[in-house]
C-alpha positions in Angstrom: -20.7 1.2 19.9 -19.1 4.6 19.5 -17.1 4.2 22.7 -15.8 0.9 21.5 -14.7 2.4 18.1 -13.0 5.2 19.9 -11.1 2.7 22.1 -10.1 0.7 19.1 -8.9 3.8 17.3 -6.8 4.9 20.3 -5.3 1.4 20.4 -4.3 1.6 16.7 -2.9 5.1 17.2 -0.8 3.9 20.2 0.4 0.9 18.2 1.4 3.2 15.4 3.5 5.3 17.7 5.2 2.2 19.1 6.1 0.8 15.7 7.2 4.2 14.2 10.9 3.7 15.3 10.9 0.5 13.2 10.9 2.7 10.1 14.5 3.5 10.9 15.5 -0.1 10.3 16.8 0.5 6.8 19.2 3.2 8.1 20.3 0.8 10.9 21.1 -1.9 8.3 23.1 0.6 6.4 25.0 2.1 9.3 25.6 -1.2 11.1 26.1 -3.7 8.3 27.8 -6.2 10.6 24.9 -6.5 13.1 23.1 -9.6 12.0 19.9 -8.8 14.0 19.1 -5.8 11.9 19.8 -7.6 8.6 17.6 -10.7 9.5 14.8 -8.5 10.8 14.7 -6.5 7.7 14.7 -9.6 5.5 11.9 -11.2 7.4 9.8 -8.0 7.4 10.4 -7.7 3.6 9.1 -11.2 3.0 6.1 -10.6 5.2 5.2 -7.2 3.6 5.8 -8.2 0.0 3.8 -11.4 0.5 0.8 -9.6 2.0 0.7 -6.8 -0.5 1.0 -9.2 -3.5 -1.8 -11.3 -2.0 -4.0 -8.2 -1.6 -3.3 -7.2 -5.2 -4.1 -10.6 -6.5 -7.4 -10.5 -4.6 -8.6 -7.1 -5.6 -7.6 -7.5 -9.2 -10.7 -9.7 -9.7 -12.9 -6.7 -8.8 -11.9 -5.3 -12.3 -13.7 -8.2 -13.9 -16.7 -7.8 -11.7 -16.7 -4.0 -12.4 -16.9 -4.7 -16.2 -19.7 -7.2 -15.7 -21.7 -4.9 -13.3 -21.2 -1.8 -15.6 -22.3 -3.8 -18.7 -25.3 -5.1 -16.8 -26.2 -1.6 -15.6 -25.9 0.0 -19.1 -28.0 -2.8 -20.7 -30.7 -2.6 -18.0 -31.0 1.1 -18.4 -30.8 1.4 -22.1 -32.9 -1.6 -23.1 -35.3 -2.1 -20.1 -35.3 1.3 -18.6 -34.3 -0.1 -15.2 -31.7 1.4 -12.8 -30.6 0.5 -9.3 -28.6 3.0 -7.2 -26.9 0.2 -5.2 -25.7 -1.4 -8.4 -24.4 1.9 -9.8 -22.6 2.8 -6.5 -21.1 -0.6 -6.2 -18.8 0.2 -9.2 -17.5 3.2 -7.2 -16.7 0.9 -4.2 -15.0 -1.7 -6.4 -13.0 1.0 -8.3 -11.8 2.6 -5.0 -10.9 -0.8 -3.6 -8.8 -1.7 -6.6 -6.9 1.6 -6.5 -6.4 1.8 -2.7 -5.7 -1.8 -1.9 -3.8 -2.6 -5.1 -1.4 0.4 -5.1 1.2 -1.2 -2.8 1.4 -4.3 -5.1 1.8 -2.0 -8.1 4.6 -0.2 -6.3 6.4 -3.4 -5.6 6.1 -4.4 -9.2 7.5 -1.1 -10.3 4.4 -0.3 -12.4 3.6 3.1 -11.1 4.2 6.0 -13.5 7.5 7.6 -12.5 7.9 11.4 -12.9 11.7 11.0 -13.6 13.2 10.0 -16.9 16.6 8.9 -15.6 15.7 6.0 -13.3 15.8 3.3 -16.1 19.3 4.4 -17.0 20.7 4.5 -13.5 23.1 1.9 -12.1 21.7 -0.5 -9.5 23.6 1.3 -6.8 22.2 4.6 -7.8 18.7 3.2 -8.0 19.1 1.9 -4.4 20.1 5.3 -3.2 17.1 6.9 -5.0 14.7 4.4 -3.4 16.2 4.9 0.1 16.3 8.7 -0.1 12.9 8.9 -1.8 11.2 6.8 0.9 12.5 9.1 3.8 12.2 12.4 1.9 8.9 11.9 0.1 6.9 8.8 0.8 7.3 8.6 4.6 6.2 12.2 5.2 3.3 11.9 2.7 1.9 8.7 4.3 2.2 10.0 7.8 0.5 13.3 7.0 -2.3 11.3 5.2 -2.7 9.0 8.2 -2.8 12.0 10.6 -5.4 14.0 8.6 -7.5 11.0 7.8 -8.2 9.9 11.3 -10.7 12.8 12.0 -13.1 12.3 9.1 -12.8 8.5 9.2 -13.7 8.6 12.9 -16.7 10.9 12.2 -17.8 8.7 9.4 -17.7 5.6 11.6 -19.4 7.3 14.5 -22.5 7.9 12.3 -22.1 4.9 10.0 -22.2 7.3 7.2 -24.1 6.0 4.1 -25.0 7.2 0.6 -26.8 10.5 0.1 -29.3 8.5 -1.9 -32.0 6.9 0.2 -31.7 3.6 -1.7 -27.9 3.8 -1.9 -25.2 1.7 -0.2 -24.9 2.4 3.5 -21.2 2.0 3.6 -19.5 5.3 2.9 -17.6 4.8 6.2 -16.0 1.7 4.8 -15.1 3.6 1.6 -13.4 6.3 3.6 -11.5 3.7 5.7 -9.7 2.7 2.5 -7.7 6.0 2.7 -5.8 5.2 5.9 -5.5 1.5 4.7 -3.9 2.8 1.5 -1.5 5.0 3.5 -0.5 2.1 5.7 0.0 -0.4 2.8 2.0 2.1 0.8 4.1 3.0 3.9 4.8 -0.6 4.5 5.8 -1.3 0.9 8.0 1.8 0.7 9.7 0.6 3.9 10.3 -2.8 2.4 11.8 -1.3 -0.8 14.0 1.1 1.2 15.1 -1.9 3.4 15.9 -3.9 0.3 17.9 -0.9 -1.0 19.8 -0.6 2.3 20.6 -4.4 2.3 21.9 -4.0 -1.3 24.0 -0.9 -0.4 25.5 -2.7 2.6 26.5 -5.7 0.5 24.1 -8.2 2.0 22.2 -10.9 0.0 18.6 -9.8 -0.6 15.4 -11.6 0.3 13.7 -13.3 -2.6 11.0 -11.3 -4.4 7.6 -12.7 -5.2 7.3 -14.5 -8.6 7.0 -12.2 -11.5 8.6 -9.2 -9.8 11.7 -7.8 -11.5 14.6 -6.9 -9.2 15.4 -3.2 -9.7 18.9 -3.6 -8.4 20.0 -6.3 -10.9 21.3 -9.8 -10.2 24.9 -9.1 -9.4 24.2 -8.6 -5.7 23.5 -12.3 -5.4 27.2 -13.0 -5.9 28.4 -10.2 -3.7 25.9 -10.9 -0.9 26.9 -12.3 2.5 
């Protein structure tokens, strides 16, 4: 089993190195605006990435309801009946981590993350596009790659021993909990790439792929008339 996991891990690592050059696609769209292949590829990838991350966000959001129910049940069981179950208590941690890690990319797409700058809302659409493009390559891309690189060791060790709870009656799935970290990095990297690609398409004067319903376009609506 361990050797199979190692082989699968090496396969994923190799696939990652192969697809790493694709992260330059937004720059290629900007540098070669007349090359239709780059433009169409970026649009198709944007639709795929946005659709997947929104779907993941819609799925994990229901864990919030389940968290409330489980927490209320746990509190009532302990305070009234004096009963407590470790697996029930730990399940809240798993659900909370899943919501944050698997829902962050959808939150990024929706523009609902807390921004540290106070100027973004007052910027012009073109300046916003520049901020998104530069921010992806200068900040998000290095962060996600470092997180992926550093996570592979402790995730591998956790899977090799099928790490579980320190409590004897706890959930035997800590290795799954730790796997959420590289998944978070991959989903955020993909969503940042999609946003940067959309910014590059806007800056190069192309029409933009349609956003999922309910998502506000940070670059305004005037690009639809100027798009090709």
